[in-house]
C-alpha positions in Angstrom: 117.1 -41.2 -30.0 119.5 -38.7 -29.1 120.3 -37.3 -25.5 118.4 -34.4 -24.0 118.0 -32.1 -20.7 114.2 -32.9 -19.2 112.8 -30.2 -17.3 109.2 -29.8 -15.4 106.8 -26.7 -15.9 104.3 -26.0 -12.8 103.7 -22.7 -14.4 102.7 -21.2 -17.8 105.3 -18.5 -17.4 108.1 -20.6 -15.7 107.7 -22.9 -19.0 107.8 -19.8 -21.7 110.4 -18.6 -19.7 112.3 -22.0 -19.5 111.9 -22.3 -23.4 113.4 -18.5 -23.5 116.0 -18.9 -21.8 117.5 -22.0 -23.6 116.8 -20.3 -27.0 119.3 -17.2 -25.8 121.8 -19.6 -24.9 122.2 -21.5 -27.2 120.9 -20.3 -31.1 121.0 -23.7 -32.1 118.7 -24.9 -29.1 116.0 -26.8 -30.2 112.9 -26.7 -27.1 109.8 -28.7 -27.4 107.0 -29.0 -24.5 105.9 -32.3 -24.2 102.4 -33.3 -22.8 100.6 -36.6 -24.3 103.7 -37.3 -26.2 101.6 -39.1 -28.8 103.4 -37.7 -31.6 106.6 -36.1 -30.0 107.9 -39.1 -28.7 107.6 -41.4 -31.9 109.4 -38.6 -33.7 112.3 -38.5 -30.9 112.5 -42.4 -31.4 112.9 -42.0 -35.4 115.8 -38.6 -34.9 112.8 -36.8 -36.8 112.7 -34.8 -33.5 116.0 -34.1 -31.7 115.4 -31.6 -29.2 118.0 -30.4 -26.9 115.7 -29.8 -24.0 112.1 -31.1 -23.2 109.6 -29.5 -20.9 106.9 -31.3 -19.2 103.8 -29.1 -19.2 101.7 -31.7 -17.8 101.1 -30.1 -14.1 100.1 -26.5 -16.3 96.4 -25.6 -15.7 95.4 -25.8 -19.0 92.8 -28.8 -18.9 89.6 -27.3 -19.2 86.7 -27.2 -21.1 84.5 -24.1 -20.3 81.6 -21.4 -21.5 83.2 -18.0 -22.7 81.4 -14.6 -21.7 78.9 -14.1 -23.9 78.9 -17.0 -25.9 81.2 -19.5 -27.0 83.5 -22.4 -25.6 87.1 -22.7 -24.3 89.6 -25.4 -24.7 92.4 -26.1 -22.7 95.3 -27.0 -24.5 96.0 -29.5 -22.4 92.5 -31.1 -22.4 92.7 -34.5 -24.1 91.1 -35.3 -27.2 88.5 -38.1 -25.1 87.5 -35.4 -22.5 87.0 -32.9 -25.5 85.0 -35.2 -27.9 82.9 -36.7 -24.8 82.1 -33.3 -23.4 78.4 -32.7 -23.2 78.5 -29.1 -24.5 81.1 -29.9 -27.5 78.9 -32.7 -28.8 75.3 -30.8 -28.4 76.8 -27.5 -29.7 79.7 -28.8 -32.1 79.4 -31.8 -32.8 81.7 -31.7 -36.3 84.7 -31.5 -33.2 83.5 -34.6 -31.4 82.8 -36.7 -34.7 86.2 -35.5 -36.1 88.0 -36.5 -32.4 86.4 -39.8 -32.3 87.3 -40.6 -35.9 91.0 -40.2 -34.8 93.5 -42.8 -33.9 92.3 -45.0 -31.0 90.6 -45.0 -27.5 94.3 -45.0 -26.5 96.0 -42.8 -28.0 92.7 -40.3 -27.6 92.9 -40.7 -23.9 96.4 -39.2 -23.8 96.6 -36.6 -26.8 96.0 -33.1 -26.3 94.2 -30.2 -28.0 97.2 -28.5 -28.3 99.4 -31.4 -29.7 96.7 -32.4 -32.1 97.0 -28.7 -33.4 101.1 -29.6 -33.9 100.8 -32.9 -35.7 103.5 -33.6 -37.9 103.2 -35.1 -41.5 102.5 -38.7 -41.7 104.6 -38.4 -45.1 106.7 -41.7 -44.8 110.1 -39.6 -46.3 109.2 -37.0 -43.7 109.4 -40.3 -40.8 112.4 -42.2 -42.5 116.0 -40.1 -41.8 117.5 -42.2 -45.1 115.2 -40.1 -47.7 115.6 -36.5 -48.6 113.0 -34.6 -47.0 113.0 -30.4 -47.2 110.9 -30.1 -44.4 112.8 -32.4 -41.8 116.1 -31.3 -43.6 115.7 -27.6 -45.9 117.3 -27.8 -49.4 117.7 -31.9 -49.6 114.5 -32.3 -51.7 111.2 -33.9 -51.7 111.5 -37.8 -51.9 107.6 -37.7 -51.9 107.0 -36.2 -55.2 108.8 -39.0 -57.6 107.6 -41.2 -55.1 105.0 -42.9 -52.8 102.5 -40.1 -52.4 99.2 -41.0 -52.7 98.4 -40.5 -49.3 99.9 -37.0 -50.0 98.2 -33.6 -50.7 96.5 -32.1 -53.9 96.0 -28.7 -52.6 98.4 -26.1 -51.3 101.7 -28.0 -52.5 104.7 -26.5 -53.6 107.8 -27.7 -55.6 109.2 -28.0 -52.1 106.9 -30.5 -50.3 103.8 -32.0 -51.1 103.1 -33.4 -47.6 99.6 -33.2 -46.1 98.3 -32.4 -42.3 97.0 -35.4 -41.0 94.7 -33.6 -38.1 91.1 -34.5 -37.9 90.6 -32.4 -35.1 92.2 -29.0 -37.3 89.6 -30.1 -40.2 86.6 -29.2 -37.5 88.3 -26.2 -35.9 88.5 -24.7 -39.1 85.2 -25.2 -40.1 84.5 -23.5 -36.4 86.5 -20.7 -37.0 88.1 -21.6 -33.6 91.1 -19.0 -32.3 94.1 -20.5 -30.9 96.2 -18.4 -27.9 99.6 -18.4 -27.9 102.1 -17.5 -24.5 105.5 -16.7 -25.5 108.3 -14.3 -24.9 107.0 -11.3 -25.9 103.4 -12.0 -24.4 100.0 -13.1 -25.0 98.4 -13.2 -29.0 95.5 -14.7 -30.0 95.5 -15.9 -34.1 92.9 -17.5 -35.7 93.7 -20.9 -36.8 93.2 -19.6 -40.9 96.4 -17.7 -40.5 97.7 -20.6 -37.9 99.4 -22.8 -40.7 101.5 -21.6 -43.4 101.2 -23.0 -46.9 105.2 -24.7 -47.7 106.0 -22.8 -50.3 110.0 -22.0 -50.4 109.9 -23.1 -46.6 108.3 -26.0 -45.5 110.1 -26.5 -42.6 108.1 -24.0 -41.3 104.8 -25.3 -40.6 102.7 -22.9 -38.5 103.5 -18.9 -37.0 104.7 -20.0 -33.8 108.0 -18.8 -32.5 110.5 -20.3 -30.5 109.3 -20.5 -27.1 105.7 -20.1 -28.2 103.1 -22.0 -26.0 99.2 -22.9 -26.8 97.6 -22.5 -23.8 94.1 -22.4 -25.1 91.6 -22.3 -28.2 88.0 -20.8 -28.0 85.1 -21.4 -29.9 82.5 -18.7 -31.4 78.8 -19.4 -30.3 77.2 -20.4 -33.5 74.2 -19.2 -34.9 70.4 -20.7 -34.1 69.1 -23.4 -36.8 73.3 -24.5 -37.2 74.2 -28.2 -38.0 77.7 -29.4 -38.1 79.0 -32.6 -39.6 82.1 -34.6 -40.2 82.8 -37.4 -42.6 86.4 -39.1 -43.0 87.4 -42.0 -45.7 90.0 -43.6 -45.1 91.3 -47.2 -46.0 89.9 -49.1 -43.5 87.3 -48.2 -40.6 89.8 -47.7 -37.6 93.3 -46.3 -36.7 93.6 -44.9 -40.4 94.2 -41.3 -41.5 91.9 -39.8 -44.2 92.3 -39.8 -47.6 89.7 -37.2 -47.6 87.4 -35.2 -45.0 85.0 -32.9 -44.6 83.8 -30.6 -42.2 80.7 -28.7 -42.6 78.9 -26.0 -40.1 75.7 -25.1 -42.0 72.7 -22.6 -40.9 69.4 -22.5 -42.6 67.1 -20.1 -42.5 63.8 -20.3 -44.6 65.1 -23.0 -46.3 67.8 -21.9 -47.5 71.8 -21.9 -46.0 72.3 -18.6 -45.0 75.9 -19.3 -43.6 78.2 -21.8 -44.4 81.6 -22.6 -43.4 83.6 -25.8 -44.9 87.2 -27.4 -44.1 88.4 -30.2 -46.3 91.2 -32.9 -44.7 93.4 -35.5 -46.2 93.9 -33.3 -49.2 96.0 -30.1 -47.9 99.3 -29.5 -46.6 97.1 -27.5 -44.1 93.3 -28.0 -43.1 91.8 -26.7 -46.4 89.2 -23.9 -46.3 87.8 -22.9 -49.9 85.9 -19.6 -48.8 84.6 -19.8 -52.7 82.6 -22.8 -52.0 81.5 -21.4 -49.1 80.0 -18.5 -50.9 78.3 -20.8 -53.6 76.7 -22.3 -51.2 75.0 -19.3 -49.1 71.6 -17.9 -49.9 70.4 -21.2 -51.7 68.0 -23.9 -50.7 70.2 -27.3 -50.4 70.2 -29.3 -53.5 72.5 -31.9 -55.0 73.0 -29.9 -57.8 74.0 -27.2 -55.7 76.5 -29.4 -53.6 78.1 -31.0 -56.2 79.0 -27.4 -58.0 80.3 -26.5 -54.3 82.2 -29.4 -54.2 83.8 -28.8 -57.7 84.5 -25.3 -56.6 86.7 -26.6 -53.5 89.1 -28.8 -55.5 89.7 -26.2 -58.2 93.8 -25.8 -58.0 94.4 -29.1 -56.9 97.5 -30.7 -58.3 97.6 -34.2 -58.1 100.8 -36.2 -57.7 101.8 -39.5 -59.8 99.6 -41.5 -57.4 97.0 -39.6 -55.4 94.7 -38.2 -58.6 92.1 -39.9 -57.5 91.4 -37.8 -54.4 89.5 -34.6 -56.7 86.7 -37.0 -57.3 87.1 -38.4 -53.6 87.5 -35.4 -51.7 84.4 -33.9 -54.1 82.1 -36.6 -52.8 83.0 -37.0 -49.8 82.0 -32.9 -49.3 78.6 -34.0 -51.2 77.6 -36.2 -48.3 79.0 -34.6 -45.6 76.7 -31.4 -46.7 73.9 -33.8 -47.1 74.2 -34.9 -43.8 74.2 -31.2 -42.2 71.1 -30.3 -44.2 69.5 -33.5 -43.4 69.1 -33.9 -47.1 70.7 -37.1 -47.0 
């Protein structure tokens, strides 16, 4: 671990100002906000993350989960995963989010990990985490060791010739299906970004994973109110039952009316370089009565364009089966 400056912020404006000033003073300054530290500290110990300054934001008043005027839910950036998962409104109205959070990590980690920290969780690609190997995400231009190496856990959707790393989060898959909005405060003011626009494909710049600018701070997320007769579900397939990342996962939010699916939102995890939302598959579901044939057709559409690497071709079929199962549970046809 490299030396760094450690400061504590008690106001959102102070945190943003501290990061902005550091960035201005040193063009190569690398500032990180820390809350639970369940990812950042690990990566700092591995010398993958080497910030010059770390700003502790645990004292900021951003840990509440509360209703939004007119419907919906507001989740503070510092709300711990355990608190969100067990919140009565989340369990009742946004079950997919509670299920996703409870399927991830361990109770001890969920007690520390925060909503914003989870949004920014870095890939678990072994080559990204090992500085002995080339990695375009960690050091642009060095190459991607995963493409010709161990890639069983990595992405088959949204990849490029420069990176095939997977977004590892369960929470982010559920939030994508729920069409969450991410609220950000930075040196240029406040802005709100739909989660579908927040994550970036690797393309030629795999080191840039999202739209955050230097010094930007996520303050909270909002979830829209869901229509009546809506059910949501999350299914995660993995090598072992606990403390394991997804080989494939699916989050679905389904509204039914008069025996037909009137609204469908789908997101896939474990298979994309970002939480993957197959909009064409959603459209295929809407207006039809639930059936296994319909679900299989939509699942094939959802995986269209998949580009497996040498060891993860099985994920195509696995992800299709995962989505079919999740749709059955959400429509009560399982």
